[in-house]
C-alpha positions in Angstrom: 92.0 94.5 100.6 93.4 91.2 101.2 90.5 89.1 102.8 92.7 87.3 105.5 93.5 90.6 106.4 90.2 92.4 106.5 88.9 89.6 108.8 92.1 90.7 111.1 91.2 94.3 110.7 87.6 93.1 111.7 88.3 91.7 114.6 91.3 94.0 116.0 87.9 96.4 116.0 86.6 94.1 118.0 89.0 93.2 120.5 90.3 95.9 122.9 93.4 93.6 123.6 94.6 93.4 120.2 93.5 96.9 119.7 95.8 98.1 122.0 98.7 95.8 120.8 98.5 97.1 117.2 98.4 101.1 118.3 101.6 100.3 120.5 103.3 99.3 117.3 105.1 102.5 117.0 108.2 101.6 114.6 107.4 101.8 111.6 111.0 99.5 110.6 109.4 97.1 112.4 105.7 97.1 112.7 104.3 95.1 109.5 107.1 92.0 111.1 105.7 92.2 114.5 101.9 92.5 113.2 102.3 89.7 111.3 103.4 88.1 114.9 100.5 89.4 116.8 98.1 87.9 114.1 99.3 84.9 114.5 98.6 84.8 118.5 95.0 85.3 117.7 94.6 82.7 114.3 95.4 84.8 111.7 97.7 83.7 109.0 99.0 87.3 107.6 102.0 88.3 104.9 104.2 91.1 104.6 102.4 91.2 101.5 99.5 91.5 102.8 100.5 94.3 104.0 102.0 96.0 100.9 98.8 95.5 98.8 97.4 98.4 101.1 99.8 100.9 101.4 98.4 104.0 99.6 94.9 102.6 99.0 92.0 104.2 99.9 89.7 102.4 102.5 86.1 102.5 101.8 83.6 104.5 104.5 82.6 100.8 105.4 86.7 99.4 105.9 87.4 103.2 108.5 84.0 102.0 110.3 85.3 98.3 111.0 88.5 100.1 112.6 86.0 102.5 115.0 88.4 104.3 117.9 90.2 106.1 115.8 94.2 106.4 115.8 96.4 105.2 114.0 97.0 101.1 114.4 99.4 99.8 112.2 102.3 101.3 111.0 103.1 100.5 107.5 106.7 100.7 105.9 106.1 103.8 103.6 107.1 107.4 104.3 103.4 108.5 105.1 103.3 106.5 108.2 99.7 104.7 109.3 98.4 101.7 107.1 95.2 102.6 108.0 92.8 104.9 110.6 89.3 104.6 112.2 86.5 107.3 113.0 85.4 106.9 116.1 
């Protein structure tokens, strides 16, 4: 996983406002673009490529734990829907 995206997801696991904004992204056609805009609001520079490299990737237990709270937080453009899930 891209280091900048990893830091962004770590921030989302700690920041309830950010987590809520990401969980609200339900339209898979615009979710990546909107997630990039949200990331910028929080000082992160992400691109669509950052999200593409994670689609279909298997996250480690540590990465899953960082996204505590569960549910779909960011929608990807893949037919499976969610980019990642947290456990909570």
